[in-house]
N, C-alpha and C positions, 0 to 999 in steps of 0.2 A: 195726464204729462205723457208728452215725446222725449227720446233720448237725443243726445248730440247727436249719432248717425242717424235717426229718423230724421231729424230737420237736417241735416246735409243731403239723405236722398229726396225730398221736399225741394228744398233749395234748388236742385240739380232737374226737376221735372218744371218745377216753375220759371224757370231761365229762359223757356221761351213762350211764357205766357205773355198777352197782352191784358194791359188793366181792363177790366168790362167794367169799374164803379168810380165814378168821382165823389170827393168830399170838397166842399164847396164851401163860400161862406157864412152857412147857414148851420153847418157843423152837421153832428149824428142827430137823427132826428127818428121819430117812431119809421117812418118810411126806409131810412135807411136799414134800420134793424131789420125789419122788416125784407127788404129787397139783399140783406146779405145771409140771413133766413134760408131764401129760396134760394139763393145761390150756392150754399152748402149742401142744400138738398139736393142740385142738379148737378155739382161738378166738384164737389169736394174741396177744393183749391181753386184760391183765382188772389187776383192782384187788383188793388185798388189805388187812384190815383190822387192825389192829395192837392188841392189847385194852392196855388201862390196865397189867393186872397181868403182861404182859413185861418181862422183865429187860433186852432188847433195844428201843433207839430203833428209830423208823420207818426212820431212814436208816440203821440199822445194818442192820436185815433185811433193807430195798432191796441194800446192798451186798453182803452174806453170801449171799441166792438170784442175783446175779449174778454171783456168781465160779462158783458150786457149779451152776446152769444153764445161763451161758454165754449169759444173758439180756442185754437192754439199759432202765435204768431209765429210764424216761419222765419220771413227776415223783414226789415227795414229798412232801406235804402235812399237817400233823399228825399222823395216828396212818394215813393211808392212802398205798397205795404201789402205783402202776404200774409195768407190767413187760410189755415185749415180748421174742418170739423167734418168727423167722418157723416156722412150721412146714414139716414135712415133708411131710407127706402131700399128697398132688395131688388128691384129690377134694373139697377143701374150696375159700370161696372167698378167695383170700389179699386181705391187705390191700396194695394196691398205693400204696407211697410215692415222693411227688414226689423229682425229679432232685437 
């Protein structure tokens, strides 16, 4: 569980990021979960764009992915969702969260 100060820090980091994943009419599938886990290992933080033809709202997508991938929801604005999870890889530069 991250604190509000850490969440604010992650929001400021995500401000300049572009969405790297889209959720469409199929919703959350096994492929979506695998892709999200791969992205967490490579980047730790990323944005998702929830398309208008998706049956789920952005907040529902964020909650479902957080539950399935054990990640933290950084923010959910409009059709965009930002998620964070610390990578288990040792060879990447990890995000250092404030205390």
